[in-house]
C-alpha positions as CSV (number, residue, x, y, z in Angstrom):
1,M,0.0,0.0,0.0
2,Q,1.2,3.5,-0.6
3,T,2.9,5.0,2.4
4,D,1.8,8.6,1.6
5,I,-1.9,8.0,2.1
6,D,-3.7,9.9,4.8
7,P,-4.7,7.1,7.2
8,R,-8.0,8.9,8.0
9,S,-8.9,8.6,4.3
10,L,-9.2,4.8,4.8
11,I,-11.8,5.1,7.5
12,G,-15.3,4.2,6.2
13,R,-13.9,2.4,3.1
14,K,-15.1,-1.1,2.3
15,A,-12.6,-3.9,2.9
16,F,-12.3,-7.0,0.8
17,D,-10.5,-10.3,1.2
18,R,-8.2,-11.9,-1.4
19,S,-11.2,-13.4,-3.1
20,G,-13.0,-10.1,-3.4
21,H,-15.6,-10.9,-0.7
22,K,-16.5,-7.9,1.5
23,I,-15.1,-8.4,5.0
24,G,-16.3,-5.2,6.6
25,T,-15.7,-1.4,6.7
26,V,-12.5,0.1,8.0
27,D,-13.4,1.8,11.2
28,E,-9.9,2.4,12.6
29,V,-6.4,2.7,11.3
30,Y,-3.3,2.1,13.5
31,L,0.0,3.7,12.8
32,D,3.5,2.5,13.4
33,D,4.8,4.6,16.3
34,A,8.2,5.1,14.8
35,T,7.3,5.9,11.2
36,G,3.7,7.1,11.3
37,I,2.9,4.7,8.4
38,P,-0.5,3.1,8.5
39,E,0.1,-0.5,9.7
40,W,-3.2,-2.1,10.8
41,S,-6.8,-1.5,10.0
42,R,-9.7,-2.5,12.1
43,D,-13.1,-3.8,11.6
44,A,-11.2,-7.0,12.2
45,F,-7.5,-6.4,12.7
46,V,-5.7,-6.9,9.4
47,P,-2.3,-5.7,8.2
48,L,-2.3,-2.9,5.7
49,E,0.9,-4.0,4.0
50,P,0.8,-5.6,1.4
51,S,-2.8,-4.5,0.9
52,D,-4.0,-2.5,-2.1
53,L,-6.2,0.6,-2.0
54,L,-8.4,0.6,-5.1
55,A,-11.3,2.8,-6.1
56,D,-13.8,0.3,-4.6
57,G,-12.0,-0.1,-1.3
58,L,-9.2,-1.8,0.6
59,H,-8.1,-5.2,-0.8
60,V,-6.2,-7.4,1.6
61,P,-4.3,-10.5,0.5
62,Y,-5.8,-12.8,3.2
63,E,-8.7,-15.2,3.3
64,R,-11.9,-14.1,5.1
65,A,-11.6,-16.9,7.6
66,L,-8.1,-15.9,8.7
67,I,-9.2,-12.3,9.1
68,K,-12.3,-13.1,11.1
69,D,-10.1,-15.4,13.4
70,A,-7.6,-12.6,14.1
71,P,-7.3,-11.5,17.7
72,D,-9.7,-8.7,18.7
73,F,-8.5,-6.2,21.2
74,G,-11.5,-4.0,21.0
75,V,-11.5,-0.3,20.2
76,G,-8.6,1.6,21.6
77,R,-6.0,4.2,21.0
78,H,-3.0,1.9,20.9
79,L,-1.8,-1.7,20.4
80,S,0.6,-2.9,23.0
81,P,3.8,-4.7,21.8
82,E,2.3,-8.0,23.0
83,Q,-0.9,-7.4,21.0
84,E,1.0,-6.5,17.9
85,L,3.1,-9.6,18.3
86,Q,0.0,-11.7,18.5
87,L,-1.2,-10.1,15.2
88,Y,2.1,-10.7,13.5
89,R,2.0,-14.3,14.5
90,H,-1.6,-14.8,13.4
91,Y,-0.8,-13.5,9.9
92,S,2.6,-15.3,9.8
93,L,4.4,-12.0,9.3
94,T,8.0,-11.1,10.0
95,L,8.4,-8.5,12.7
96,P,10.0,-5.3,11.4
97,A,13.3,-4.4,13.0
98,P,13.0,-1.6,15.4
99,P,14.8,1.7,14.3
100,S,18.3,1.7,15.6
101,D,17.7,5.0,17.5
102,H,14.5,3.6,19.1
103,P,15.2,0.0,20.2
104,D,12.2,-0.1,22.6
105,T,9.7,1.4,20.1
106,D,6.3,-0.2,20.1
107,F,3.8,0.1,17.3
108,G,0.2,0.6,16.8
109,R,-0.8,4.2,17.5
110,L,-4.4,4.9,16.3
111,A,-4.7,7.3,13.4
112,G,-6.2,10.6,14.3
113,Q,-4.8,10.5,17.9
114,D,-1.8,12.1,19.4
115,G,-1.7,14.9,16.8
116,T,-1.8,12.7,13.6
């Protein structure tokens, strides 16, 4: 997904699984604390990378069943490092390396919060 997209522009868009089935509507976007890049969307938690934002909505490369079985942490302002680790494991994703100048950085700030 493009990294220069305003994360708030994703809110309210329809989301589709890899087969084109609607899986919900994006109601929250979580940002990487270190980079500010949108990282997770939520109706169900799903990674934004390597998703595609097309005219009809957000297309994620995962099956509906996997998305619906993702851990649900409820609505909130932030994902803890432990919660994000659970999501990375659920989607079999490799954890990003922390920035060298921020070794203890956690991820998952909610878009529209904390001045973004």
